[in-house]
VOMI-235593 format. One record per residue (C-alpha): residue in three letters; x, y, z. Coordinates in steps of 0.02 Angstrom, whole numbers, padded with zeros to 5 digits, always signed. Layout:
N
ALAXYZ...
***
This chain:
110
MET+00000+00000+00000MET+00077+00165+00058PRO+00240+00169+00155GLY+00227+00224+00337ILE+00039+00194+00350ASN-00034+00056+00454PRO-00121-00067+00334ARG-00268-00085+00452GLN-00294+00104+00460MET-00281+00110+00270GLN-00417-00023+00254GLN-00531+00075+00370ALA-00501+00238+00276MET-00536+00153+00110LYS-00697+00078+00180ARG-00756+00251+00238MET-00726+00319+00062GLY-00823+00175-00017ILE-00670+00088-00087GLN-00661-00102-00082GLN-00503-00198-00123VAL-00493-00386-00154ASP-00331-00478-00187ILE-00336-00602-00333GLU-00223-00754-00335ALA-00156-00747-00513LYS-00025-00858-00592GLU+00002-00750-00746VAL-00061-00586-00820ILE-00040-00547-01005ILE-00064-00372-01075ARG-00069-00382-01265THR-00037-00227-01371GLU-00029-00208-01559ASP+00149-00272-01575LYS+00200-00349-01408GLU+00145-00437-01250LEU+00189-00393-01072VAL+00186-00555-00971PHE+00184-00546-00781THR+00222-00714-00699ASN+00165-00735-00518PRO+00104-00554-00503GLN+00013-00472-00359VAL-00160-00427-00425SER-00291-00324-00336LYS-00468-00283-00391ILE-00521-00113-00327ASN-00703-00058-00329MET-00727+00128-00305MET-00905+00193-00320GLY-00953+00054-00442GLN-00797+00075-00550GLU-00689-00082-00551THR-00501-00062-00576TYR-00367-00196-00578GLN-00192-00164-00511VAL-00047-00276-00567ILE+00118-00274-00475GLY+00269-00370-00539GLU+00409-00374-00666PRO+00346-00398-00845GLU+00433-00499-00979GLU+00414-00413-01147ARG+00377-00524-01297GLU+00364-00463-01476LEU+00216-00528-01574SER+00241-00593-01748ALA+00087-00621-01854GLY+00101-00810-01875ILE+00283-00802-01928SER+00389-00939-01852GLU+00557-00912-01769GLU+00631-01032-01898ASP+00573-00921-02042ILE+00643-00766-01956GLU+00811-00852-01929THR+00817-00909-02111VAL+00790-00731-02173MET+00918-00665-02048GLU+01050-00787-02111GLN+01012-00772-02297ALA+00998-00582-02301ASN+01128-00551-02165VAL+01014-00437-02062ASP+00958-00426-01882LYS+00797-00501-01813LYS+00699-00338-01819LYS+00734-00311-02006ALA+00699-00493-02047LEU+00532-00489-01957ALA+00483-00324-02039ALA+00522-00394-02212LEU+00423-00554-02178GLU+00274-00454-02117LYS+00286-00339-02269HIS+00281-00491-02385ASN+00150-00588-02285GLY+00273-00721-02228ASP+00345-00756-02402LEU+00527-00805-02368ALA+00591-00783-02545GLU+00512-00611-02567ALA+00576-00552-02397ILE+00754-00610-02434MET+00755-00535-02609ASP+00688-00370-02543LEU+00822-00361-02408LYS+00963-00403-02530LYS+00921-00256-02645
***
């Protein structure tokens, strides 16, 4: 909660303000954005209800994972090796050419 404040007093103050907090035992929380996922393993999760508005609080260290639209790691590695580029460029070329290995490699070799 807040440093230096007695947790019991904090609970009472929250109750007086109409705020309810419930801890949720979660094993994993995934936040998915357009191009990546933030994965929290063994997080602390709280559900807070304040005047009918529910909010979830997630505490923990996220692992960031890039999303690739159905493109396998093997395909990315093949393009990286053949075109002599880094992973980011290989993935971008594969996405640009809808996963077509030959097109992606030829485009990168131009």
